[in-house]
N, C-alpha and C positions, 0 to 999 in steps of 0.2 A: 162589345164593345171590345175593339181589337187595344192589341200592345202601349202604341202609340196614342190613342185617342186616350186609353186610359191614362197615361202616363199625363198628357196635358192638362188632361183634368183634374189629377190630382194636381200637377202645381199649381192652375188656376185656382179651387177650392183655397190651397196653403194660404197663397199672395193673401186672398179676397175675403177670406177669413180671421186670419190673426193679421195682416198688415193693412186691410182695408181697399184692397184694387191692386190691380195690373195696367200695362196695356201690352199693347200687340209686341213690342220693342224689346221688355223686358220679359214676356214669355220664350221669346223668339230665340234673346241669349241665355233660357237655358236648356231650350232645347237642340241649339246649334244650327238654326233655320231663319233666314230669312226675315223680317216683320210682316212679310206681308205671307206669308206661309201661316204664320202663328196665328194670323187673325182670324186665318177659318175656325181655329180651333175653339177660337174663345167665340168666335157669329155658333159654330158646333155647339156647344156647353148653353149657351143661350139660349137656344131654340130648345136643346129638352130640357133645361131648368130655369125657365124663363121667369122666377122672381128672387133669382139671385142677385143676379148681374142687371149695372144699370149703365151706361155709357155718361160721364160726365165732364164736356165740354168744357165747364166753367175752370177742371182743376187744372193746374198750373202743366200736369200731370199727363194730364189728358189721361186716365183712368179710367176701367172698368170697374167701378165701387160693388160693396157688396151691399145688398139692402136690409134695410133694418130687418124682412120675415126671412133672412138666409139663413138654410137649413143644407148644412153638410150631408152630400150627395156618396162620397165616392171618397174621403177621410174619416178619419176619429173624430176629430174637433179637440183630440187630446193634445194638452199640452208636450206633454213627452216624446208626440209623434213630432209635433212641429219644430221641435229641437233635435230630434233626429235628422227632419229636412232639409234643416239649416247645413245640419255635419256633412250631410252627404251632398250638397253642394259648395261648397269651399270657397267656390267662385263666383258665388254671390255674393253681394256687397253686406255684408247683413251686422248689424249692430251688437249684435250678440256673441260676448265672449262665453263661448263653449267652457274654459278653466282645462286646467290640463289634465292629459289621458289619468285614467286610473295607472296606478304604480306598479302592479303587478304584468310581466312579461311573460308568454307562452312559448315557447322553442316552438318554428313551425314544424322540423322534423319528429318530436316528438309528438303535436297536437296529429301529422300526418297518421301515425303508426298507430295512434287510439284513434283515430275516424276511421282507418281500416279494419279494426279490429273489429268497434261496432260494427259497422256494415257487413262482416264477413262471420259474423259472429263468435269471436276468437275470444283465447283467456292471452293473460301478457306477464311475461315475466319481466318484469323492472327493477332499479336501483330506485328506492322511495327515502328521500333524506327527513329526517322529521328532529324535532325537538331530544329528542332521546338520542335518538341516533344521527347528530348534525353530517356524518361520513359516511350513511347510505347504507342500507341493508338490502338484499332480495327481497324482494316481494310478488308472488304471484297474484293477481288479479282478473275478475272479470268483469266488463265494460262494459256498459245500454246506455248509456247516455252522457251531455255533456250540460252542465251550467252553472250560473253565477249565480253566487251570493252575494254579489251588492258590492263586495269589496274583491272578493279574487276568483277565479273560475276553479271548480272543481271538476273529477271524474266520479261519478256514479258508479259504481262496481262492485260486486262479489267478492269478501276476501274469505276464503276456504280456513284461513289461518284461525280466526276466530268466528268462521261460520255467520257469515251476517253481513247484509249490505253495506257500506260507507261510502263516505265523500273524498276522493284522495286530490289533496291541492296539486293542481298540472305545474305550479314552480318548482313542487319538489319530488318533483320524475326526473330525474338526470341521467337516465337512461333505459329504450327497452331495448332486452337482450335477446328475444324473440317471442313466438308466435304461436299458438297451437290448438287447436278446432277446440270451442268449447261445446259441452252438453248440458247446460245447463239451459232454465225457463226462467226470461228473469220476470214473467210476470208475478213470480216470487215475490218482487221486492216491493211487497206493499202498501211501505210508506212513499215509495216513488208513487205508485198507482193511487194511491187515494188522495183524496183532495178536500180536506179540512177549512170552514169558514169564518174567516177570522174577523172579531168587530172589537175594532179602535174606537179612539174616543179622546177629547182630552182629559187628562189627569185628575178624577177629584179631587184630589186635595187642591187644587190650585180656585182661586176667589173667581166666581160665573162671569168677570170682566177680563180675565186672565186667558177661562177654559175660550168665552166669545174671540181672545184674539190665533189662542192656537186652531181656532176655525179656522179663522179669516186664512190663517199662514197655509193651511192643509187645501184651501177652496171648498169646506164643506161646512155646511149649518149643521149636522148631525153625525153622529156616529156612520163610519165607513166599515160597510161589511168587503172584504178580502178576501178570493176563492183562491188557494194555493193550495201545491202539491204538501202534503202534511210530515213529509222530511226539507221541505224549505224554510215549514214554520219557524223554528230559532234562527236561521239567517236573516230573513225577515225583520223582526222585532230586531233584533242587532244591529242590522244597517242602520234601520230608523228609529232607533235608541227609543225602542217598546218599553213602559216597566211593564212588569210580569209581579212587582210584591210594591204592590203600593205601599202600603205600611211602610215601610223600610227606605224603599226610593226617595231623592230629592228629585219634588215633582219640578223644580226648576231645571234640572241636567237632563231627566225625562219627564216632560211635556205633554207625552201622550202615554197612554195606557190600553191593554188589553182586556176588555171589558168584560170577555167569555173566558178569561183566566183556567178557570177551574175547570173547564169545559176539554180545555187541549193541555192540561199538564202533561200526558202522555205523550206528546210533542217536543216538549220544553228535552232542552239538552241537562 
C-alpha cells in the first residue's frame, strides 16, 4: 500500500467509523483532489474491504456508510487517535471543540539543541531555572529522550551532579551554553527502559453504582491494565488523578485507584 492510498484509507476509516460515512466530495476536500479522483480511492477501499462500506443512495448526502460489521483495517479505532486526526485536519468542518492547547511553551531554539544533542550523543551545559533557584544556575546534563508527562514536556537526562537520571522541564531550560561529546551509555537508565503494568480501576470506597459510572466515564467494564515506562508512572498517576492512598484520599476527588499500588511502590515519587 503506497503512501497516498494509506492516507486515503485512513481518512475513509476515520470518517466511516466515527462519523458514519463519507462521500467523494468529502474525501476529495481532505486530499485536495477532485471528487471524481477521490471516488476511485473509495472504490479501491471497498474492493479490499467489502464488508466495511455500503453506498446509501437514500442518504441526503449520498454517503458510503459504515456497515454494522465494520472492522478497522488501517486505523486503531481509538478515540484519542480520532481526535488527533481532527486536530491535524483543521480545515475540516468538525463540531468538536478541541479546547485550548497546553499552557507550557517550549522554545524552538532550546528544543533544536536538545534534539541535536540526543542525535549526536552530546552532553549539554545549560542554565536551568527551578523553584529553589528561580534566577537559574549552570547544570550539565546528558539527554537521551524527550517525553510528555501530560502536563508538561521534559528532557530525560543523566545528571552527573546527583549521579542519577532525572526529568528536566523543557520550559525551565533558559539557555544552552555549549555542547560536547558524551561517553555515557544510556542503557543504564533502567527506569526509562523498564516497563511496568499499572492496573487502574474505580476507587473501592465508592458504592457500586458510582463505580459503574466511573467505568462508563473511561469506557471500561472492568479494570484497565496500562503498560508504561517505569519513570513515567508518577506522571501518569498525577495527570489522571489516580489514588495511591485509598484510605486517606477523598474518593470523589480521586475516583480512580491504582489497584496494584503495593507492587509499584518503588516507582512512585
